[in-house]
C-alpha positions, 0 to 999 in steps of 0.5 A: 504448494500454493499456486501463486508462490515460488517460495512455499508461501501460501498467499499470492506474493508480489515476488511471484507476480513479477517473476511470472510476468517478467521472468527477472528481478523487479524492484520498486523504487520509492520516490518523494515527488513533493506532493501534498494531500487534499485531506491536509487542506482542511485540517491535519489529515488522517490521524495516523499519517506521519509528517512525511505523508506515509513516505518515511521510506521514500526518497529525500524530497530535497533531491530531484526524482532522478537522483532519488531513483539512481541512488536506489538503482546504483545499489541494486544493480550491483547484485542484479545488473539486468533488473527491471524497475518500477517507480513508486510515487509513495509520499502523500497524494501523488495525483494531487497536482495540475496535470502538466506537473503530474506528466513531467514527474511521471514521465521523467521516471518512465524515460529512465533505462529499464523502468517498466512501470509506475505505482502511484499512491493516491486517494479516491477523491484526488483523481480528476476526470482529466487525470483519469483520462491521462492515466488511461493513456499512460496505462497503454504505454507502461505497467501502471498501478494505482494504489488507493488508501481505504484503511476500513470499510466502516464509516464510523472508523473512517470518520474517527481517523479523519479519512476525508472521503466515504466508502461510496467515493472509494468504491466508485473510483475503484470501478472507474479505474478498473473499467479503464483496465487500470490495476488497483491496489488497496491499502487497509489497516488492521487494529484501528480503534474500536474495530473487532476481528469481524470488522477487519475480516469484513473489510476484506470480504467487501474488497474481495467483491471489487475488481481490485488487483492487489492488497496491502495489509498494514498493522496500525502503529503509532508514530511520534508527532501524529494526532493518533499519538496525541489521542493515545497518550491521553487515553491509551486504546488496545493495540493488537498483539503480534499473535492477534494480528497474525490470526486476523491476517490469516483469516483475511487471506482465507477470504480473498480470491487467490489471484489478488496479489498481496503487495504487503502483509505487515508494516515496517516503521522507522524505529526512531519514530515508533511509539508502539507496537515494537514487535513491528520492528522485527518485520521478518519475524512477523512474516515468518510467523505468518508462514509458520501459522498458515502451515500449521493450520494447513490453510491458504489464500482463498481457502474459505471461499 
């Protein structure tokens, strides 16, 4: 069995990481704190981003954070009454506000019972030195993880998707966070227009050399009311099949250090918003098929290193 797994997975699961560290069930509670995004100031933002700022499964922004949190906790506590919780600031860019506002929102969640950490999703160009100093302090008090969107290492792709920052900017922020002992999780997207299988694998090979703690792998999906959908309707481009996606993910895992935690390995868009690919709606089928194919190939995370 792969070293970093409790359930015959051949990659380092988040479930393993939490259970090994805390010896009990840990839940991430997705929250919508009402932040915006600096990339939306000068245009539409990233062309794939939903109107909810990639927070489609976060809480209801019309409700306060405590209410959002307790709605999830009340459900989970019925089955796991002694569970721990991590507040996941998910929607939009969650360091894009003055420091006093960030402190108020983060610490309102940290003060709740059984909350042992925060995951904060943001951008590499949206963490000021003042905020970085605060995150350094916060990291000494709780289990802090900063999630940085990258999507691809290829500058041509970053420009096409209107990412709004460079690979150089991203890399510099990874080192700033890591040098302050703050865990970094990186988001990437497979199937971006114009990218080859080799391009996607090279993104992971690059990240493997950086001091990152975890990785989230997404499949490009086209949602209603996005610039990407507008482009797709005018001139449809290739969308990866499930089999192609699984093959690429396995190759990416093989080129990733075993100690890097896989926080996500596929996407799960809302059915009512999804244009394509519809195979993503069967999330657990995708996960199972990845497991089956890795067993068939007798491979595992880090095998190619």
